[in-house]
KOLMARNU-335101 format. One line per 3 residues: for each residue x negated, y, z of N, C-alpha, C. Coordinates in Angstrom, 2 decimals. Each point is the difference from the previous one (the first is absolute). Layout:
N
X:Y:Z:X:Y:Z:X:Y:Z; ... $
***
This chain:
236
-0.84:-1.19:0.00:0.84:1.19:0.00:-0.88:1.24:0.00; 0.39:1.01:-0.77:-0.74:1.26:-0.01:0.93:1.11:-0.49; -0.41:1.21:0.26:0.73:1.16:-0.51:-0.16:0.04:-1.51 $
1.10:-0.08:-0.73:-0.07:0.01:-1.46:-0.10:1.41:-0.54; 0.99:0.83:0.34:-0.03:1.37:-0.51:0.98:0.87:0.75; -0.40:1.24:0.24:0.90:1.03:0.51:0.20:1.04:-1.10 $
1.21:0.52:-0.11:0.26:1.06:-0.97:0.70:1.16:0.70; -0.37:1.21:-0.40:0.55:1.21:0.58:0.48:0.88:-1.15; 1.28:0.34:-0.01:0.57:0.77:-1.11:0.50:1.35:0.48 $
-0.32:1.04:-0.78:0.45:1.36:0.28:0.73:0.49:-1.25; 1.24:0.45:0.18:0.80:0.51:-1.11:0.66:1.30:0.40; 0.12:0.90:-0.95:0.62:1.29:0.31:0.53:0.64:-1.27 $
1.10:0.75:0.14:0.47:0.85:-1.08:-0.83:1.27:0.02; -0.73:0.24:-1.10:-0.92:1.14:-0.05:0.77:1.30:-0.22; 0.93:-0.02:-0.93:0.85:1.15:-0.30:1.24:-0.56:-0.70 $
0.90:0.83:-0.49:1.20:-0.55:-0.65:-0.27:-0.80:-1.27; -1.25:-0.01:-0.47:-0.28:-0.61:-1.29:-0.95:-1.21:0.07; -0.54:-0.32:1.17:-1.01:-1.07:0.04:-0.02:-0.68:1.37 $
-0.49:-1.25:-0.01:-0.18:-0.80:1.21:-1.41:-0.56:0.00; -0.64:-0.03:1.18:-1.35:-0.54:0.12:0.02:-1.28:0.83; -0.78:-0.99:-0.42:-0.08:-1.29:0.70:-1.47:-0.41:0.11 $
-0.40:-0.41:1.20:-1.35:-0.51:0.23:0.11:-1.31:0.77; -0.81:-0.99:-0.39:-0.05:-1.26:0.72:-1.45:-0.38:0.24; -0.35:-0.12:1.29:-1.35:-0.39:0.40:0.05:-1.43:0.51 $
-1.07:-0.75:-0.22:-0.06:-1.38:0.48:-1.29:-0.23:0.78; 0.07:-0.95:0.91:-1.17:-0.44:0.74:0.09:-1.51:0.08; -0.89:-0.68:-0.73:0.15:-1.44:-0.09:-1.31:-0.72:-0.15 $
0.11:-1.32:-0.03:-1.17:-0.87:-0.06:-0.39:-0.26:-1.45; -1.25:0.28:-0.33:-0.53:-0.31:-1.32:-0.26:-1.50:-0.05; 0.73:-0.72:-0.87:-0.11:-1.46:-0.02:-1.36:-0.49:-0.47 $
-0.72:0.83:-0.75:-1.31:-0.43:-0.50:-1.11:0.18:1.04; 0.11:1.02:0.85:-1.06:0.28:0.97:0.43:-0.28:1.44; 1.31:-0.01:0.27:0.48:-0.18:1.36:0.04:1.27:0.81 $
-0.44:1.13:-0.59:-0.02:1.28:0.71:1.36:0.69:-0.09; 0.33:0.80:1.01:1.21:0.81:-0.03:-0.34:1.38:-0.56; 0.74:0.42:-1.02:-0.30:1.27:-0.66:1.28:0.81:-0.18 $
-0.10:1.33:0.09:1.15:0.87:-0.28:0.07:0.30:-1.50; 1.16:0.42:-0.45:0.14:0.35:-1.41:1.25:0.82:-0.26; -0.03:0.77:-1.07:1.17:0.77:-0.45:0.63:-0.76:-1.16 $
1.19:-0.55:0.21:0.64:-0.80:-1.04:0.87:0.86:-0.92; 0.77:0.90:0.58:0.94:0.81:-0.77:-0.16:1.46:0.38; -0.03:0.89:-0.99:0.00:1.44:0.22:0.68:0.64:-1.21 $
1.26:0.34:0.13:0.77:0.45:-1.16:0.81:1.26:0.29; 0.24:0.74:-1.06:0.93:1.13:-0.02:1.04:-0.33:-1.07; 1.27:-0.07:0.41:1.07:-0.45:-0.89:1.05:1.08:-0.17 $
0.36:0.28:-1.24:1.04:1.00:-0.28:1.36:-0.52:0.44; 0.88:0.92:0.38:1.35:-0.38:0.43:1.11:0.69:-0.77; -0.36:0.90:-0.93:1.08:0.76:-0.65:-0.29:0.32:-1.46 $
-0.69:-0.93:-0.71:-0.23:0.23:-1.42:1.28:-0.24:-0.80; 0.18:0.69:-1.12:1.21:-0.21:-0.82:-0.08:-1.30:-0.80; 1.08:-0.32:-0.68:0.08:-1.12:-0.93:-0.32:-1.35:0.66 $
0.29:-0.12:1.30:-0.19:-1.25:0.74:-1.45:-0.50:-0.05; -0.92:0.97:0.08:-1.43:-0.31:0.02:-0.55:0.11:1.41; -1.06:-0.77:0.27:-0.72:0.11:1.27:-1.49:-0.13:-0.27 $
-0.79:0.89:0.59:-1.44:0.02:-0.21:-0.71:-0.26:1.32; -0.99:-0.90:-0.02:-0.82:-0.29:1.18:-1.46:0.18:-0.36; -0.73:0.73:0.87:-1.43:0.23:-0.19:-0.75:-0.51:1.21 $
-1.20:-0.56:-0.21:-0.83:-0.44:1.13:-0.46:-1.43:-0.14; -0.13:-0.67:1.13:-0.39:-1.41:0.03:1.22:-0.82:0.39; 0.31:-1.03:-0.80:1.22:-0.78:0.21:-0.19:-1.40:-0.54 $
0.99:-0.87:0.26:0.01:-1.34:-0.57:0.82:0.07:-1.28; -0.61:-0.22:-1.16:0.73:0.13:-1.26:1.10:-1.04:-0.15; 0.97:0.33:-0.81:1.20:-0.84:-0.16:-0.23:-1.11:-1.00 $
-0.98:-0.86:0.28:-0.22:-1.17:-0.84:0.70:-1.18:0.65; 1.08:-0.45:-0.59:0.75:-1.10:0.56:0.82:0.41:1.19; 0.42:-1.00:0.76:0.91:0.22:1.12:-0.74:0.05:1.33 $
-1.04:-0.81:0.16:-0.59:-0.14:1.33:-1.18:0.93:0.24; -0.62:0.51:-1.07:-1.18:0.84:0.20:0.31:1.28:0.76; 1.20:0.55:-0.15:0.33:1.27:0.65:0.20:-0.16:1.51 $
0.09:-1.25:0.49:0.25:-0.24:1.41:-1.28:-0.01:0.81; 0.15:0.17:1.31:-1.08:-0.17:0.95:0.27:-1.29:0.80; -1.03:-0.58:0.61:0.18:-1.31:0.64:1.16:-0.08:1.00 $
0.28:1.11:0.70:1.06:-0.06:1.00:1.40:-0.05:-0.61; 0.10:0.22:-1.30:1.31:0.16:-0.63:0.61:-1.32:-0.49; -0.75:-1.11:0.10:0.60:-1.27:-0.40:-0.36:-1.08:1.01 $
0.64:-1.13:-0.11:-0.04:-1.00:1.07:-1.25:-0.86:0.01; -0.76:-0.03:-1.08:-1.17:-0.87:-0.06:-1.24:0.71:0.55; -0.95:-0.77:0.47:-1.15:0.59:0.66:-1.05:0.50:-0.99 $
0.14:-0.31:-1.27:-0.95:0.48:-1.00:0.74:0.24:-1.31; -0.68:0.70:-0.91:0.55:0.19:-1.33:-0.12:-1.30:-0.79; 0.82:-0.18:-1.04:-0.16:-1.17:-0.86:-1.40:-0.06:-0.59 $
-0.46:-1.22:-0.33:-1.33:-0.18:-0.58:-0.15:0.78:-1.30; 1.09:0.17:-0.72:-0.03:0.79:-1.23:-0.54:1.40:0.29; 0.55:0.64:1.03:-0.43:1.36:0.36:-1.45:-0.01:0.47 $
-0.35:-0.96:0.84:-1.34:-0.05:0.57:-1.05:-0.28:-1.06; 0.29:-0.92:-0.93:-1.00:-0.39:-1.00:-0.17:1.03:-1.11; 1.08:0.67:-0.38:-0.09:1.01:-1.07:-0.45:1.36:0.52 $
0.37:0.32:1.25:-0.30:1.34:0.52:-0.84:-0.10:1.28; 0.65:-0.01:1.16:-0.70:-0.09:1.27:0.96:-0.60:1.02; -0.46:-0.34:1.21:0.90:-0.60:0.99:1.21:0.86:0.34 $
-0.05:1.31:-0.28:1.15:0.86:0.27:0.55:0.65:-1.25; -0.40:-0.48:-1.16:0.58:0.51:-1.23:-0.87:1.05:-0.69; 0.65:0.82:-0.82:-0.67:0.98:-0.83:0.35:1.42:0.49 $
-1.02:0.86:0.02:0.19:1.40:0.40:-0.48:0.91:-1.14; 0.62:1.16:-0.12:-0.35:0.94:-1.06:-0.06:1.41:0.55; -0.93:0.79:-0.51:-0.05:1.43:0.27:0.34:0.72:-1.29 $
1.11:0.74:0.00:0.41:0.66:-1.23:1.40:0.55:0.10; 0.76:-0.16:-1.08:1.34:0.55:-0.09:0.99:-1.07:-0.44; 1.19:0.07:0.55:1.07:-0.92:-0.35:1.27:0.79:-0.26 $
0.63:-0.23:-1.13:1.28:0.64:-0.29:1.03:-1.09:-0.25; 1.16:0.13:0.64:1.08:-0.97:-0.19:1.24:0.73:-0.49; 0.78:-0.70:-0.80:1.18:0.59:-0.65:1.17:-0.95:0.17 $
1.06:0.49:0.60:1.23:-0.76:0.11:0.72:0.10:-1.34; -0.08:-1.06:-0.80:0.43:0.03:-1.39:1.53:0.17:-0.08; 0.49:1.02:-0.72:1.44:0.10:-0.22:0.49:-1.23:-0.76 $
0.89:-0.75:0.61:0.37:-1.31:-0.54:1.52:-0.08:-0.15; 0.49:-0.18:-1.23:1.45:-0.09:-0.18:0.58:-1.32:0.51; -0.87:-0.96:0.27:0.47:-1.30:0.47:0.02:-0.03:1.53 $
0.62:-1.01:0.54:0.24:-0.06:1.44:-1.17:-0.66:0.74; -1.21:0.53:-0.19:-1.14:-0.44:0.79:-1.02:1.13:0.08; -0.92:-0.12:0.97:-0.95:1.04:0.34:-1.32:-0.28:-0.70 $
-0.62:1.04:-0.58:-1.31:-0.13:-0.64:-0.92:1.11:0.46; -1.24:-0.38:0.28:-1.02:0.98:0.38:-1.28:-0.30:-0.75; -0.56:1.01:-0.64:-1.25:-0.13:-0.75:-1.08:0.77:0.74 $
-1.13:-0.66:0.29:-1.13:0.63:0.68:-1.23:-0.04:-0.89; -0.69:1.14:-0.10:-1.25:0.10:-0.74:-1.05:0.58:0.94; -1.18:-0.65:0.05:-1.04:0.41:0.95:-1.35:0.04:-0.68 $
-0.81:0.97:0.40:-1.33:0.17:-0.58:-0.96:0.40:1.11; -1.21:-0.55:-0.03:-0.98:0.38:1.02:-1.14:-0.99:0.06; -0.66:-0.02:1.15:-1.14:-0.89:0.22:0.43:-1.11:0.96 $
-0.17:-1.23:-0.46:0.32:-1.16:0.83:-1.12:-0.24:1.00; 0.35:-0.27:1.25:-1.00:-0.41:0.98:-0.55:-1.35:-0.44; -1.31:-0.11:-0.16:-0.63:-1.17:-0.61:0.48:-1.30:0.66 $
0.36:-0.97:-0.85:0.48:-1.30:0.46:-0.48:-1.07:-0.96; 0.58:-1.19:0.08:-0.48:-1.12:-0.80:0.22:0.21:-1.50; 1.04:0.74:-0.40:0.33:0.15:-1.41:-0.38:1.35:-0.58 $
0.07:1.05:0.83:-0.20:1.37:-0.49:-0.97:0.73:0.91; -0.68:1.02:-0.55:-0.92:0.82:0.80:0.34:1.46:-0.22; -0.61:0.87:0.82:0.30:1.42:-0.09:-0.37:0.58:-1.36 $
-1.06:-0.47:-0.59:-0.43:0.52:-1.29:-0.87:1.23:0.15; -0.76:0.29:-1.04:-0.89:1.15:0.01:0.22:0.81:-1.26; -0.56:1.23:0.02:0.06:0.88:-1.18:1.42:0.23:-0.49 $
0.91:0.23:0.95:1.36:0.34:-0.38:0.89:-1.18:-0.32; -0.47:-1.22:0.20:0.85:-1.18:-0.25:1.14:-0.04:1.01; 1.20:-0.20:-0.48:1.19:-0.05:0.86:0.76:-1.29:-0.24 $
0.87:-0.32:0.93:0.91:-1.14:-0.16:1.40:0.53:-0.23; 0.78:-0.74:-0.79:1.36:0.41:-0.36:0.95:-1.14:0.35; 1.12:0.35:0.61:0.94:-1.02:0.48:1.43:0.43:-0.29 $
0.84:-0.98:-0.32:1.42:0.26:-0.21:0.85:-1.10:0.62; 1.18:0.37:0.47:0.91:-0.97:0.61:1.43:0.40:-0.31; 0.81:-0.97:-0.42:1.42:0.22:-0.25:0.80:-0.90:0.93 $
0.81:0.61:0.86:0.85:-0.75:0.93:1.44:0.01:-0.51; 0.63:-1.17:0.02:1.41:-0.15:-0.37:0.72:-0.65:1.19; 1.01:0.66:0.52:0.67:-0.44:1.23:1.49:-0.19:-0.26 $
0.50:-1.19:0.31:1.39:-0.36:-0.29:0.75:-0.35:1.29; 1.19:0.53:0.18:0.91:-0.47:1.04:0.81:-1.15:-0.58; -0.29:-1.22:0.45:0.71:-1.16:-0.53:1.38:-0.13:0.62 $
0.07:0.10:1.32:1.26:-0.03:0.74:-0.11:1.01:1.14; 1.00:0.03:0.84:-0.05:0.88:1.16:-1.12:-0.39:0.96; -0.40:-1.29:-0.05:-0.99:-0.51:0.95:-1.36:-0.32:-0.61 $
-0.16:0.10:-1.31:-1.25:-0.47:-0.62:-0.48:0.95:-1.08; -1.34:0.07:-0.14:-0.63:0.85:-1.00:-1.11:-0.77:-0.71; -0.37:0.48:-1.17:-1.09:-0.59:-0.78:-0.87:1.14:-0.52 $
-1.32:-0.15:0.17:-0.94:1.00:-0.51:-0.98:-0.66:-0.95; -0.17:0.59:-1.18:-0.93:-0.50:-1.02:-0.96:1.12:-0.36; -1.30:-0.28:0.11:-1.00:1.03:-0.27:-1.04:-0.45:-1.00 $
-0.54:0.97:-0.75:-1.08:-0.25:-0.96:-1.13:0.98:0.29; -1.24:-0.51:0.05:-1.15:0.84:0.35:-1.12:-0.18:-1.01; -0.83:1.04:-0.12:-1.19:-0.09:-0.82:-1.06:0.96:0.51 $
-1.27:-0.41:-0.06:-1.10:0.87:0.41:-1.20:-0.25:-0.89; -0.75:1.06:-0.29:-1.24:-0.10:-0.76:-1.03:0.92:0.63; -1.23:-0.52:0.18:-1.04:0.82:0.58:-1.35:-0.67:-0.10 $
-1.06:0.72:0.38:-1.37:-0.55:-0.08:-0.20:-1.14:0.98; -0.84:-0.96:-0.38:-0.32:-1.11:0.89:-1.50:-0.04:0.29; -0.43:-0.96:0.80:-1.38:-0.04:0.49:-1.01:-0.37:-1.08 $
0.45:-0.48:-1.16:-0.93:-0.35:-1.07:-0.33:1.18:-0.90; 0.64:1.15:0.26:-0.21:1.16:-0.85:1.01:0.10:-1.12; 0.89:-0.97:-0.10:1.06:0.05:-1.00:1.32:0.29:0.73 $
1.11:-0.51:-0.49:1.29:0.30:0.63:0.81:-1.27:0.23; 0.92:0.10:0.92:0.95:-1.08:0.28:1.40:0.50:-0.28; 0.82:-0.88:-0.58:1.42:0.29:-0.21:0.80:-1.07:0.71 $
1.02:0.43:0.76:0.81:-0.93:0.76:1.47:0.32:-0.19; 0.81:-1.04:-0.08:1.45:0.16:-0.09:0.68:-0.88:1.03; 1.16:0.42:0.45:0.70:-0.76:1.02:1.50:0.08:-0.13 $
0.67:-1.04:0.52:1.46:-0.05:0.07:0.36:-0.40:1.43; 0.92:0.72:0.61:0.44:-0.35:1.34:1.52:-0.11:0.04; 0.49:-0.94:0.80:1.43:-0.26:0.11:0.35:-0.20:1.48 $
1.00:0.74:0.48:0.40:-0.09:1.41:1.52:-0.10:0.11; 0.45:-1.05:0.67:1.43:-0.17:0.29:0.21:0.13:1.50; 0.99:0.80:0.39:0.31:0.17:1.43:1.49:-0.20:0.23 $
0.29:-0.74:1.05:1.37:-0.22:0.46:0.11:0.45:1.44; 0.92:0.89:0.30:0.17:0.53:1.35:1.48:0.33:0.18; 0.76:-0.90:0.61:1.45:0.22:0.13:0.29:1.25:0.83 $
0.88:0.83:-0.51:0.29:1.28:0.63:0.47:-0.17:1.43; 0.86:-0.98:0.25:0.57:-0.15:1.34:-0.98:-0.60:1.00; -1.11:-0.61:-0.49:-1.00:-0.58:0.90:-1.40:0.52:-0.36 $
-0.10:1.28:-0.31:-1.23:0.50:-0.62:-1.23:-0.06:0.90; 0.17:-0.06:1.33:-1.17:-0.12:0.88:-0.21:-1.43:0.48; 0.87:-0.91:-0.43:-0.05:-1.37:0.50:-0.40:-1.02:-1.06 $
0.28:0.29:-1.26:-0.26:-0.96:-1.07:-0.55:0.71:-1.22; -0.93:-0.66:-0.69:-0.50:0.52:-1.26:-0.82:-1.10:-0.69; -0.21:0.18:-1.28:-0.85:-0.91:-0.77:-0.72:0.81:-1.06 $
-1.30:-0.23:-0.14:-0.80:0.68:-1.02:-0.81:-1.03:-0.76; 0.03:0.12:-1.33:-0.88:-0.80:-0.86:-0.75:0.97:-0.90; -1.32:-0.06:0.03:-0.83:0.95:-0.74:-1.13:-0.74:-0.70 $
-0.21:0.31:-1.27:-1.07:-0.63:-0.78:-0.68:1.06:-0.87; -1.27:-0.26:-0.28:-0.77:0.94:-0.81:-1.03:-0.77:-0.83; -0.13:0.38:-1.26:-0.93:-0.63:-0.93:-0.89:1.08:-0.59 $
-1.32:-0.24:-0.02:-0.96:0.98:-0.50:-0.91:-0.67:-1.04; -0.23:0.71:-1.11:-0.94:-0.42:-1.03:-1.14:1.01:-0.04; -1.22:-0.48:-0.16:-1.17:0.89:-0.03:-0.91:-0.34:-1.17 $
-0.43:1.05:-0.71:-1.04:-0.12:-1.02:-1.17:0.88:0.43; -1.08:-0.62:0.45:-1.19:0.74:0.42:-1.09:-0.17:-1.03; -0.37:1.11:-0.65:-1.08:-0.09:-0.99:-1.34:-0.10:0.71 $
-0.76:-1.06:-0.34:-1.29:-0.24:0.64:-1.16:0.57:-0.81; 0.11:-0.05:-1.33:-1.00:0.60:-0.89:0.67:0.23:-1.34; -0.79:0.32:-1.00:0.57:0.31:-1.31:0.71:-1.19:-0.64 $
-0.35:-1.21:0.43:0.51:-1.18:-0.69:0.97:-0.84:0.83; 0.08:0.22:1.31:0.81:-0.91:0.81:0.93:0.75:0.95; 1.16:-0.63:0.21:1.03:0.52:0.90:0.44:-1.12:0.93 $
0.05:0.26:1.30:0.50:-0.99:0.96:1.51:0.19:0.14; 0.75:-1.02:-0.41:1.46:0.06:0.07:0.47:-0.88:1.15; 0.68:0.59:0.97:0.45:-0.74:1.18:1.44:0.40:0.33 $
0.61:-0.79:0.86:1.34:0.35:0.48:0.19:-0.55:1.41; 0.94:0.59:0.71:0.31:-0.42:1.36:1.46:0.24:0.30; 0.51:-0.72:1.00:1.41:0.13:0.34:0.19:-0.30:1.49 $
0.99:0.63:0.59:0.45:-0.41:1.33:1.52:-0.01:0.00; 0.56:-0.78:0.90:1.45:-0.02:0.19:0.26:-0.22:1.49; 0.84:0.83:0.58:0.30:-0.11:1.42:1.51:0.04:0.22 $
0.42:-0.67:1.06:1.41:-0.01:0.39:0.08:0.13:1.51; 1.01:0.74:0.45:0.17:0.21:1.44:1.48:0.05:0.32; 0.38:-0.76:1.02:1.40:-0.03:0.44:0.10:0.45:1.45 $
0.87:0.94:0.27:0.26:0.48:1.35:1.27:-0.67:0.51; -0.10:-0.71:1.14:1.18:-0.70:0.50:0.50:0.55:1.33; -0.69:1.00:0.57:0.51:0.73:1.16:-0.72:1.35:0.03 $
0.32:0.82:0.98:-0.52:1.36:-0.02:-1.52:0.05:0.04; -0.63:-0.92:0.72:-1.45:0.05:0.17:-0.75:-1.21:-0.55; 0.70:-0.88:-0.72:-0.64:-1.23:-0.46:0.08:-0.12:-1.53 $
-1.17:-0.27:-0.59:-0.12:-0.18:-1.45:-0.81:-1.27:-0.26; 0.26:-0.64:-1.11:-0.84:-1.10:-0.44:-0.34:0.25:-1.48; -1.25:-0.25:-0.36:-0.41:0.31:-1.37:-1.14:-0.86:-0.47 $
-0.27:0.05:-1.30:-1.11:-0.73:-0.60:-0.50:0.78:-1.21; -1.27:-0.21:-0.33:-0.59:0.69:-1.14:-0.89:-0.96:-0.78; 0.05:0.11:-1.32:-0.85:-0.79:-0.89:-0.91:0.95:-0.76 $
-1.30:-0.32:-0.03:-0.99:0.82:-0.72:-0.70:-0.85:-1.06; -0.25:0.63:-1.16:-0.81:-0.66:-1.00:-0.94:1.05:-0.59 $
***
């Protein structure tokens, strides 16, 4: 047993047009065993842009897939899926830059949000910060459906391109699917979540070769009382 991680979050409305969020962490470095402090999130987010737009500036977790935007305390498992750990880092991918999201005007009866992000990726297994003005570019499209009064379905598509450690670039694409059931009359007592994500990666190693890989996880969790959940996860 050991202290895994502490997180401290500070949030405030700066003025009528923006909100600031900071998240600091103090945790154990799994490679060295030392406890180190760090700044995970530092953002300024608009709150009143027209045309259903929102702009975020600073350091944040980019919207690649469904699970990367989360922090460890936000889900029931003690670690991120192997997909996240092997492609990025034990806590996912971080970016310093700008993110703009648009609530797409949709004549159909479902919710759509398009996110575009540009900046420098914190170096990880697939992408590096880059030099001489090299930037990473990311896009995500979320589609959210109300299936019934008690259930929803979310389908997302992601893509990212940026410099890698070989001096060339990596391109990655992903699909995420999340089904949630939460009966209105028992909303704190019962629920079910099924979430899966598939990622494809093309990492250019040199002028002649590209490493093509893929990974997937699928998790399910059932809540059968107010404080009790049972779940399982599969990683590949």
